[in-house]
N, C-alpha and C positions, 0 to 999 in steps of 0.2 A: 154673045162673046164679050161684048163691051161690059155687060153687067158682071160677068164672071171675073174679067180682068180688073174691074174696079174693086170688086170684093177682095180679090187676092192682094192688090196693092194696099188697100185699106187695112187688111189684117197684118201685113208686114209692117206697116207704119205703126200700127198699134202695138205690135210686139216690140218694136224698137223703142218706143216711148216707155213701155213697161220695164224693159230690160235696163234702160237708162235710169229710170227712177229707182229700180232696185240697186243698181251699181252705186248710185249717189248715196244710198242709205248705208253702204259698207264703209268701215273706217279705213282711212288711207294712211299707210306707214311711210313716213318721210325718212330719207337717208340721213344718217348722222353727219353733221358738218365736219369737214376735214380741216384740222388746224395745221397748217404748214409751218415748217421751221422758218423763223424769221431771223434775219441778220441783226446783231446787236452792235451798233457802232459806238456805244457809250464808252467802252473800255478798250478800244483799239481793234486792230484787224484780227480776224479769225474767230471772234466770239459770235455765238448765236443764243437766242432765248431757248431755255428748256421749256418745251410745250406745257402750257398751263401754269407757268410761273413767271415772275419778273426777274429771275436769276439768269445771268449770262454765263455761258460755259465755253471754254476753249480746250480742245483736245489736240495734243501734239505729242511728238515722240522722236525716237532716234533708232537707227540700226547702224551697227558699227562692227568692222573687222579690224583686228590689230595683230601685228606680229612683231617680235623683238629678238634681237641677238644681244646677249650679255657676255662680255669677256670674263673669263674665269681662269684660275690658275690650278685647278684640279679637276679630275674626271668624276668627282662625287656629286656634281650638280648639273642640271640641265643648262645648256647654253642658249637654247631657243625656246620661245613660248608663243602661244597663239590664243586668241580670245575672240569670241563672238558675244556681242552685247546688244540687248534690247532695252529701250527706255519708253515709259508711258507717262505723260504729264496730264493732269486734270486741273484746270484753273477755273474756279467758280466765283463770280462776283455779283453782288447785289447792291444797288444804290439805296442808302438809307438817310434818315435825317441826321445821323452822326457821321456820315461819310460812307465810304465803300466798305462793305463786309466781304471779306475774301477768305476762301479756303483753297489751299493748294496741296496736291498730293503728287509725289513722283515715285515711281517704282523702277528699280534697275534689276535686270536679269542678265546673268552672264555665265558662260561656261569657258573656262580657261585652263591652259596647261603651262608649265614652266614658270619662268620668273614673274609673269604678270600677276597671277592670282594665287598660285599654289603656296606662296610663302608669306609668313609674317603677319603684317598688320591686318589684313582682311579677316583672317581666321581669329586672331586675338581679339578683334573688335566684335566677333560673333556674327559676321556677315558672310564669311566664306566657309564652305563645308566640303571636306574631302570626298571625292568620289571613290567608290570601291571597285576593285577589279584587278586583273593580273598586272602586276608591275605598275599600278597607277596610284596606289594610296600615297598621299603626300605629294603627288605630282599633277593631279587633275583636281580642279575645284569647281563646284557649283556655287554660284553667288546669287542670293536672293536678298535684295536690300530695299527696305523702306527708306529711301534717301531723303525724302521730304514729306511732312504732313503737318501743316501749321494753319492757324487761323489768325487773321489780322483784322482788327476792328478798333476804331477810335484811338489809334496810336499804340495799341497793345499787339504784341505778337506772342502766340502761345503754341507750342508744339515742337516738332523736329525741324530745325532750320539751320542755316549757316550761322556760325558764331559771329556776334557783332564785334568781336575783337579783330577779326580778320579784315584784310584790305585787298592786296594783290591776289592772294590765294591761288597762285599758279594759273592765272587766267589765260596766259599765252602758251601753255605747255600741253603736250599730249597727255602726260601723266605727271603729277606733281613731283618734281625732282630737286629743284633749287631749294636752298635753305630759306625757311620762312613758314609761318603758321598757316595751316589750311584745315581748319576743323569744319568741314563742309556740312556735316550732319551731326547735330547735337540736340539735346532736349533743353528747352529754355522757356523762360517767361520774361518778356522784356516790354519796356514802354519807351516810345520814341516821341519826343516833342520837336515840332518844327517852329522856327522863329526867324524873323528877318526874311531875307530872300536867299534861299539855298542852304541855310543853316539848319542843322538838326543835332539833337543830343539824345543819347540812348543810355538807359540803365538796364542791365540784363542779369538775371540769375540763371546760370548755366550748369548743366550736369558735370560734376567734377570728375566722374569716372573716366570720361573720354580724354582727359588730360593727365591722368596719372601714369607715371612710370615707376618702376620698383625702387625701393630703398635698398642700398647695398647691404647684403647680409652675409652670404657664405660663398664657397667656391663654386656653387652651382650657377654657371654663367647665364643660362637661359631661364632659370626658375624665378618665379615671383613669390614663392613661398619658401622662406629660408629661416634658419635659426640664428640667434646671435647671443653671444656672451658679453655681459657688461661688467666692467671693472672700474675701480678708481685707485689712484696711487696712494700708498700708505707710507709709513716711515721705513724707507730702505727696501721695501718690497711692494708687491701688488696686493692690495686688500680689496676683495670684491665689494660691490655696492651693498650687498646684503649682509656683510660681516661674516661670522662663522656660526656653525651649528653647535649643538650641545657637546659634540665631540671635538670641538676646536677646528673642524674642517672648514675651509673657505667655501662659500656658497656662490653659485653662478645661476644666471637665468637665461633660458632660451626664449628669444622673442620671435613672434610672428611679425615680420616686417612688411606684410602686404598692407597697402594703404586702404583704409575704410572710408566710406562716405559719411561725413558728419555735417559739413557745411557746403553749400553750392559755391561755385566760382562766381565771384562778383566782377562784372565787366562794365566799364564806362567808356563811351565813345563820343567824340565831338567831330562832326563831319560838315563839309561844305561842298556843294555841287553847283557847277556853273557851266556855261557853254564851253569854256576853255578846258574843263576837266573836273577833278575832284581832289580833295585833301582830307585826311583823317588823322586824328590822334586818339589812341585807345590805351586802356590800362586794365589790368586784372589782378585779383588777389586769389590765391589758391592755397587751401589748407593742406599741410603735409603731416601725416600722423602714422603711428604704428599701433598695433593691437596690444593687448596685455601679454604677459609672459605665458608661453605654452607649457613650460616645464621649469622647475626649480630644483637644483641638485647640488651636491658637493663635488669636490675635485675628483673623488673616487668614482664618480658617475652614478652614485646612488641617489634616489629621490630624497629630498629634504622636506619632511612633513611640517606643515604649519608656516613655512616661509612664504612671504608675499613679495613679489617683485614689483617695484615701481615701474610704470610705463614711461618711456621718454616723452617729455612734454612736446605737444604739437608745435610746429613752426608754420609760418605763413610765407609761401613763395609769392613772388610778384613779378610782373612784366609790364613794360611800356613799349609802344610801337607807334611809329609815324609813317604815313604813306602819302604819296603824291602821284596823281595820274594826270598827264598832260596830253590833250588832243592836239595833233600836229597836222592839220589839213594843208598847211602851207607847204609841206614837203610832198604829200600825196593824200588824197581823200582816204580816210580810214586809218591813217598812221596815228600811233599813240605810244607814249612812254610811261613806264611805271618806275618809281623809286620807292624803296621801303627799307626801314631799319628797325631793329628791336633789341631790347636788352632785358635780361631777367635773372632772378635768383630762385632756384628750386622750381623752375617752370620750363623744362626742356622742350615740351611740345608747343608752348606759347611762342618761344623764339624760333622754333622750327629747326633747331640744329640737327635733330635726328630724322629729318624728312627723307633723306636718301637711305640712311642706315636702317631705319625701321623703328616703329613705335612699340610701346608696351613690352620692351625687353630691356634687361640691364646690361647686355653686352652684345655687340654686333660688329660685323665687318662689311666692307664695301661689296665684296663678292666672294664666292666660294674659293678658298685657297689663297686669298690675298695674304700679304706678308704679316699683317697683324690686325687685331680688332681693338675696340675701345669700349670703355664703360660708358653707359648712357643713363645714369641714375639721377634723380632729383635731389637725393640727400644720402649721407652716410651717417650711421650711428657711430659716434666716437666711443670706443670701448672703455676709455678711461674716464670720460665725463658722463657718459650716458645721454648725451645731447645729440640732436640732429644737426649735422653740418651740411648746409645747402650748397649745391653746385652752382656755378655761374656760367651763363652762356650769352652770346650776342651774335647777331647775323645782319648782313646788309645784302640787298638784292636789287638788281636793275633788269628790266626787260623792255624790249622795243619791238613793235610790230610795224612792218613796212609793206605797202602794196606796190609791187612793181608794175602791175597792170590790174584792172578790175578782176581778172581771173587768176593772177599769180600773186602770192604774198609770202613773206618770210617773217619769222620771229627769232630774235637772238636774246639770250638771257644769261646772266652770270650772278654768282653769289659767293660770299665769303663769310666764315663764322669761326668763333673760338669757344672752347669749353674748358673749364678748369675746376679743380677740386681742392679742398683744404689740405695743406701739406701736413698739418699736425695730426688730423684724424687718419690720414693714410699711414703715417709712421706708427701711430698707436695701434692700428690694425695689425701691422706686421709684428710689432712687439708682443702684443697679447697672443698672437697666433703661436708664438713659441713657448708661452708659459704653460708648463705642465702638459704639453702636447695637445692642447685644444685647438682644433682646426677651425678657426673662425673665418678665415679667408685664405685665398691662394697666395697671399703676400708673405714672403719670408721676412725675417727680422730686418729692421732698417740697418742693423750692423752687419748683416750678411752680405757677401760680395754680389749676390744675385738680385738684391733689392732694386738696384738701379736699372735692371734689365727686364723687369716685369711690365706687362701691359695693363695692369689693373689700376684704375683711377689716375690715369696719366692725363696731363693737359694736352689738348690736341687742337688742330685747326683743320678746316675743310674748305675746299674749292669745288663748286659744282657749276658747270657751264654747258650751254647747248645752243643749237640752232635748228631751224626747220625750214622746209620749202613745201608749200601747199598749192595745189592746182584745183580750181573750182570751175570746171567746164560749163556747168549749169548751176542755177541757184540752188543752195542748200545741199550740194554734193561736194565733199572734200576728199581729195586723194593726196596724201602727204607723206613725207619722210622726215624723221627727226634724229639727230645725233646728240648724245649727252656724254660728258666727261666728268669724272669725280676724282678728287685726290684727298686723302686723309694723311695728316702728318703730325708728328710730335712737336710740341712747342720747344722742347729741349731734350737732349739725351737720345738714347737708342733703346730698342727692345730686341728680343730674340726673334729672328726671322722664322715665322711659323710655316712658311712655304718651303724653306730649305731644311728646317729642323723641327718638323711637326712633333708635338707632344712634349717638347722641352720647355721648361719655364725657369723662373728665377731660383726655385728650390734646387735645381740640378747644378747650379753654379757653385764651385768650390773656391775659385780664385779668379782674379782679373789680371791679365798680362797685356801690357800695352793697350789698355782700354778695351780689351776683348774678353768676353766671359769664357772661362775654362771649366770643363767638367772633370769629374774623376777620371784619371787615366791620361790626362793631358790634352784631350781634344778641345778644340776651339769652336764655339758655336757662332754661326753667322748672325749678324745683327742688321737692323734697318731702322730708318727713321721716317719713312713715308711709304705709302702704297697707293695705287690708282687703278682705275678701271674705266670702261666706256660701254655704252649701249647704243644700238641702232634700232630705231622703231619705225614702223610704217603703219598707215591707217587709211581705211576707206570708210567714209561716214556719210550717211544720208539723214538729214533732219527733215521733219515734216510737221 
């Protein structure tokens, strides 16, 4: 038995050795090493290394709900609006021998109804799209926006970014309402040089299309494609710029007054940043032009073959702006004050006079059914000289943020601005409008009784003010309410009250009695010199 036991144990041991030797001869497959995401502290909080690279990435975003109530004077518009908004930010940075190489992308997605997104600027800028459905066209809007997409390297910024002309840019407001420039997303190529301690200077070439407003053309108040007839004074009568045709008939030219892109906007800014706050002075130059004549014809309306109409010479609008930001921790931690002022000729969007009223339109009002609207054009073609007559505008703005407690804060803001047009070009428009029945504008003759009561190309002023209260029960969560007030007024004179006499204009006036416009039959039209409105907004917002 002992011999058998010994043989069995020896055989088992031998088999174990052989099996081990054979196993040792087989290749061993090792598990791939796992590369865990590492925190990148070089560029601030929230960054991590993209695995396998030396690039640091920060992912952030926002979810927001907004609702608004807008006072109106007619039932033809919505009084309430609602919006759901999502935002995604990607910030990628790499340290190089030339400094930080940065790429930043921001996408905004929104679905809104009513006054928030369904009107005006978003659609005209090509970022808001109407939703289809029963009773919703024009009232529901999908918004898909590439808000930012730029590269920064060695002082250069290239891509879609905020204009270097801007300063306050409605930093303390739910939605930009106060008067002032806020071109938050434009295409640009810029270079910034830093010098001294806190000083920087920037030269920027920016997309001019995003600052263009229409040139005044015809009676079509909301159109940006209009025709225009150009004349010049002759001996005792009106002789067209083009003279007469072979039959002795005066010749006129219809102009496409949509502005075309020929030169970029040139922006320069000098800025200083310190612990106490910031200061900036900026300036821009903006080309204003028209296209060639779209038609040439005689007074009888027939085409004039072979005639060539000269295009009005381009003009150059300009604007300057100064801004100051003061940190005021001695009142409460986080408190700050903004002060800003701007002045410009032919640059309505740069001064921000049309911020509340709306951009990319040549005529607008504060709200549906308000008593009158106003022109918002950068220039007027004088029909007697054929030259562009630039509008003038200026605005001043102040905004203050105060923390009552770390969880409760308020912002108050106010602004004032004025806009004016050339008196001569306005009168010439009315005069030529009566010549041989050519309707170049809704202005009656300057000698007609109703000329003083039209709302076209009138000098105006605006006041926009507001305040908010925001509660942040936890970090990055805001629940707030904001109220805004706006008032539009004439600098002088009165206009026909469109709320009480809709559809009536200066052409309907046949007489003036005791300073009041009178229509045929003896009826007196109501007049006004100011109109106002207000909005109430609320917001729930979570940033991450």
